[in-house]
C-alpha positions in Angstrom: 0.0 0.0 0.0 1.2 3.5 -0.9 -0.8 5.3 1.7 2.1 6.3 3.8 4.6 7.1 1.1 4.8 10.4 -0.7 4.8 10.3 -4.4 7.4 12.7 -5.8 6.9 14.1 -9.3 9.9 15.3 -11.1 9.7 18.1 -13.6 10.2 16.8 -17.1 12.4 18.4 -19.7 9.4 20.0 -21.4 8.3 21.9 -18.2 11.9 23.1 -17.7 12.1 24.3 -21.3 8.7 26.0 -21.0 9.8 28.0 -17.9 13.0 29.0 -19.7 11.1 30.1 -22.8 8.6 32.1 -20.7 11.5 33.8 -18.9 13.4 34.4 -22.1 10.5 35.4 -24.4 8.1 37.2 -22.0 9.7 38.3 -18.7 13.1 39.6 -19.9 11.6 41.6 -22.8 8.9 43.0 -20.5 11.6 44.1 -18.0 13.6 45.8 -20.8 10.4 47.4 -22.1 9.6 48.8 -18.6 13.1 50.1 -18.2 12.9 51.8 -21.6 9.5 53.2 -20.7 11.0 54.7 -17.5 13.8 56.3 -19.5 11.3 57.8 -22.0 9.2 59.1 -19.1 12.3 60.7 -17.6 13.1 62.4 -20.9 9.5 63.5 -21.3 9.8 65.1 -17.8 13.0 66.9 -18.9 11.3 68.1 -22.0 8.3 69.4 -20.1 10.6 71.1 -17.5 12.7 72.9 -20.1 10.0 73.8 -22.6 7.7 75.4 -20.0 10.1 77.8 -18.3 7.4 80.5 -17.8 4.7 78.2 -16.4 5.5 77.1 -12.9 2.8 74.5 -12.8 4.1 72.7 -15.9 7.7 72.9 -14.5 6.5 71.3 -11.3 4.7 68.6 -13.3 8.0 68.0 -15.3 9.9 67.6 -12.0 7.4 65.1 -10.8 7.7 63.0 -14.0 11.5 63.1 -13.6 11.4 62.0 -10.0 9.0 59.1 -10.6 11.1 57.9 -13.5 14.2 58.0 -11.4 12.3 56.1 -8.6 11.2 53.5 -11.2 14.7 53.0 -12.6 16.1 52.8 -9.1 13.7 50.1 -8.1 14.3 48.0 -11.3 18.1 48.3 -10.8 17.8 47.5 -7.1 15.9 44.3 -7.8 18.5 43.3 -10.4 21.3 44.0 -7.9 19.5 42.1 -5.1 19.1 39.1 -7.4 22.8 39.1 -8.1 23.7 39.5 -4.4 21.6 36.6 -3.5 23.0 34.4 -6.2 26.6 35.3 -5.3 26.0 35.0 -1.5 24.5 31.5 -1.7 26.9 30.5 -4.6 24.1 29.6 -6.9 25.5 28.3 -10.2 23.7 27.4 -13.4 21.3 30.3 -13.5 22.0 33.1 -16.0 19.4 35.9 -15.8 20.9 37.8 -18.7 20.4 34.9 -21.1 17.4 33.4 -19.3 19.0 30.0 -19.0 18.8 27.6 -16.0 21.0 24.6 -15.9 20.7 22.9 -12.5 22.0 19.5 -11.5 19.4 16.7 -11.5 17.5 16.1 -8.3 18.5 13.0 -6.3 
């Protein structure tokens, strides 16, 4: 009887490949898009600040856009740095976030 034994299901190669493809084809491009969007938002804030020198309300709005863009860029870079610190601290090998590859040893 198998009532007292835990059945362990191991991930097949197709599931691993699916996760790698989702990371490589969806998540990484989405992160790059959000980073580019934050840079464009910052540049828009600069444009708004410089082009409306006589209107104090528009200049304040441009400052807000620049500040929020810098906050967004800082958060994205902070998450990336925390990921690398964790990987280096625990000596995790086989994961490459830049390429979206995961090569872990097989489970025993």
